[in-house]
C-alpha positions as CSV (number, residue, x, y, z in Angstrom):
1,M,-36.2,-37.6,35.6
2,G,-34.5,-34.4,34.6
3,R,-30.9,-33.7,35.2
4,E,-30.2,-30.6,37.3
5,I,-27.3,-28.4,36.3
6,Q,-25.6,-26.5,39.0
7,G,-22.5,-24.4,38.6
8,T,-20.7,-21.3,39.6
9,L,-19.2,-18.6,37.5
10,S,-15.7,-20.0,38.3
11,D,-16.9,-23.4,37.0
12,F,-17.9,-21.6,33.8
13,V,-14.6,-19.8,33.3
14,N,-12.2,-22.2,34.8
15,P,-10.9,-24.6,32.1
16,G,-9.6,-27.1,34.7
17,V,-13.0,-28.3,36.0
18,G,-13.4,-31.7,34.4
19,G,-12.8,-30.2,31.0
20,T,-16.2,-28.7,30.9
21,G,-15.0,-25.1,31.3
22,A,-12.7,-24.8,28.3
23,R,-15.3,-24.6,25.7
24,P,-17.5,-22.0,27.4
25,W,-14.4,-20.0,28.3
26,S,-13.3,-19.9,24.7
27,L,-16.7,-18.9,23.5
28,F,-16.9,-16.2,26.2
29,Q,-13.5,-14.8,25.2
30,Q,-14.5,-14.8,21.5
31,L,-17.6,-12.8,22.4
32,I,-15.8,-10.2,24.4
33,Y,-13.0,-9.8,21.8
34,G,-15.6,-9.5,19.1
35,L,-17.4,-6.8,20.9
36,A,-14.1,-5.0,21.6
37,Y,-12.9,-5.3,18.1
38,H,-16.0,-3.8,16.6
39,S,-16.7,-1.0,19.0
40,W,-13.6,0.1,20.9
41,F,-10.7,-0.1,18.5
42,V,-9.9,3.1,16.7
43,T,-8.1,3.2,13.3
44,G,-5.1,5.3,13.0
45,E,-2.4,6.0,10.4
46,V,0.5,3.6,10.3
47,D,4.0,4.9,9.7
48,A,6.8,2.5,8.7
49,E,9.6,2.3,11.3
50,G,12.5,4.6,10.5
51,M,10.5,6.6,7.9
52,E,9.8,10.2,8.4
53,S,6.1,11.0,8.3
54,K,5.8,12.9,5.0
55,E,3.3,12.6,2.3
56,R,4.4,11.0,-0.9
57,S,3.3,12.1,-4.3
58,C,1.0,9.7,-6.3
59,V,2.3,11.3,-9.5
60,M,5.1,9.3,-11.2
61,I,7.2,10.6,-14.1
62,Q,8.6,8.3,-16.7
63,T,10.8,9.2,-19.8
64,Q,9.2,8.2,-23.0
65,Y,11.1,7.9,-26.3
66,Y,9.0,8.3,-29.4
67,F,9.2,8.8,-33.1
68,S,7.2,11.6,-34.6
69,N,4.6,10.7,-37.2
70,L,6.3,13.0,-39.8
71,S,8.9,10.6,-41.1
72,N,10.1,7.0,-41.0
73,T,13.8,7.8,-40.7
74,Y,15.9,9.7,-38.2
75,N,19.5,10.8,-38.7
76,I,21.4,12.8,-36.1
77,L,25.0,13.7,-35.4
78,Q,25.8,13.4,-31.8
79,D,28.3,16.2,-31.3
80,C,31.0,15.8,-28.7
81,G,33.7,18.2,-29.9
82,N,36.4,16.1,-31.6
83,C,34.5,12.9,-30.7
84,S,31.2,12.9,-32.7
85,R,29.2,10.1,-34.2
86,L,26.3,9.5,-36.5
87,I,23.1,7.7,-35.4
88,H,20.6,6.4,-37.9
89,A,17.1,5.1,-37.1
90,K,14.4,3.7,-39.4
91,R,11.0,2.2,-38.7
92,I,10.4,-1.3,-40.0
93,N,7.2,-1.3,-42.0
94,N,4.1,-3.2,-40.6
95,T,5.8,-3.7,-37.2
96,N,6.4,-1.6,-34.1
97,L,10.2,-2.2,-34.5
98,L,12.8,0.5,-34.9
99,F,16.2,-0.4,-36.5
100,V,19.0,1.7,-35.0
101,V,22.6,2.0,-36.2
102,A,25.1,4.0,-34.4
103,E,28.8,4.5,-35.0
104,K,31.2,3.5,-32.2
105,L,32.5,6.4,-30.3
106,P,36.2,7.0,-31.3
107,C,37.1,8.2,-27.8
108,G,35.9,7.8,-24.2
109,T,35.7,11.4,-23.2
110,C,32.2,12.0,-24.4
111,E,29.6,11.8,-21.6
112,I,26.5,10.1,-22.8
113,E,23.2,10.2,-20.8
114,D,22.0,6.7,-19.9
115,L,18.6,6.0,-21.3
116,S,16.1,4.8,-18.7
117,Q,12.4,4.3,-18.5
118,D,12.2,3.7,-14.7
119,K,9.3,5.5,-13.0
120,E,10.3,8.2,-10.5
121,E,8.3,10.2,-8.0
122,F,7.4,13.6,-9.3
123,K,8.5,16.0,-6.5
124,E,7.1,19.3,-7.7
125,E,4.3,21.1,-5.7
126,N,1.7,21.3,-8.4
127,P,2.3,18.6,-11.2
128,C,-0.5,20.0,-13.4
129,E,1.2,23.4,-13.8
130,E,4.6,21.8,-14.3
131,M,3.4,19.5,-17.1
132,T,1.8,22.1,-19.4
133,A,4.3,21.4,-22.2
134,A,3.5,17.6,-22.3
135,R,3.1,16.2,-25.7
136,Y,-0.4,15.3,-27.0
137,R,-1.8,11.9,-26.1
138,K,-4.9,10.6,-27.7
139,G,-7.6,10.0,-25.1
140,P,-9.9,7.1,-24.8
141,S,-13.0,7.0,-26.9
142,T,-15.3,6.8,-23.9
143,C,-15.0,8.7,-20.6
144,F,-14.0,6.9,-17.3
145,D,-16.3,7.2,-14.3
146,S,-15.3,10.1,-12.1
147,N,-16.5,11.1,-8.7
148,I,-15.7,14.6,-7.5
149,A,-16.4,13.5,-3.9
150,E,-13.6,11.0,-4.1
151,N,-10.8,11.7,-1.5
152,T,-7.4,11.0,-3.0
153,S,-5.4,12.7,-0.3
154,D,-4.6,9.4,1.4
155,C,-2.6,8.0,-1.5
156,G,0.0,5.5,-0.4
157,R,-1.1,5.4,3.3
158,G,-2.2,2.4,5.3
159,H,-4.3,2.1,8.4
160,S,-4.2,-0.3,11.4
161,F,-6.1,-0.8,14.6
162,R,-4.7,0.9,17.6
163,P,-6.7,-0.2,20.6
164,P,-6.3,1.9,23.8
165,L,-4.1,0.1,26.3
166,Y,-6.4,0.7,29.2
167,T,-9.2,-1.0,27.3
168,L,-7.2,-4.2,26.7
169,L,-6.0,-4.3,30.3
170,L,-9.5,-3.8,31.6
171,I,-10.8,-6.7,29.4
172,Q,-8.0,-9.0,30.6
173,L,-8.6,-8.2,34.2
174,L,-12.3,-8.7,34.0
175,L,-11.8,-12.1,32.2
176,L,-9.1,-13.3,34.6
177,Y,-10.7,-12.2,37.9
178,P,-13.2,-15.0,38.3
179,A,-10.6,-17.7,37.4
180,L,-7.9,-16.4,39.9
181,S,-10.1,-15.2,42.7
182,P,-10.2,-17.5,45.8
183,H,-13.8,-16.4,46.5
184,D,-16.9,-18.5,45.5
185,H,-18.5,-16.8,42.5
186,S,-21.6,-18.9,42.3
187,L,-24.4,-17.9,40.1
188,L,-26.9,-20.3,41.8
189,H,-27.0,-20.6,45.7
């Protein structure tokens, strides 16, 4: 003898009917949310709270200190009026080390620029035009892949899903109606 299964839609979606409705209800919700996630959600730009919406430059500038290839020693007089000092620097052979000796400043009135290699955002309009006097740097022996169709205008941006509010409310109402309705929503009569 076969077992006959009878039920109503409210039995299907109501998790309180003998524990049989919880599993189908969960699967049904997952199906609806999956459909909504893939078809109705629209991506939009995300702005951090409190941040003004401005584009940030991808170009960073960093101070580099280097020794020219012309000599292994460097001597300079740091002139500060009556408060000058000598600085000597020499490369140590077969290493990448630099030995630096500087006299102590005899006074505290000379303002010395702090040396820093921290990267900072380059804030000029066209960095390529501003960097025309950059020193020569040896390029790689092979070329990197480049795609002229690549869009780099979204540098530093993120995206997030922003579902329309009416879509979420409609889904919730459709899913809750059979469970909360006092009417008999039977599929089989």
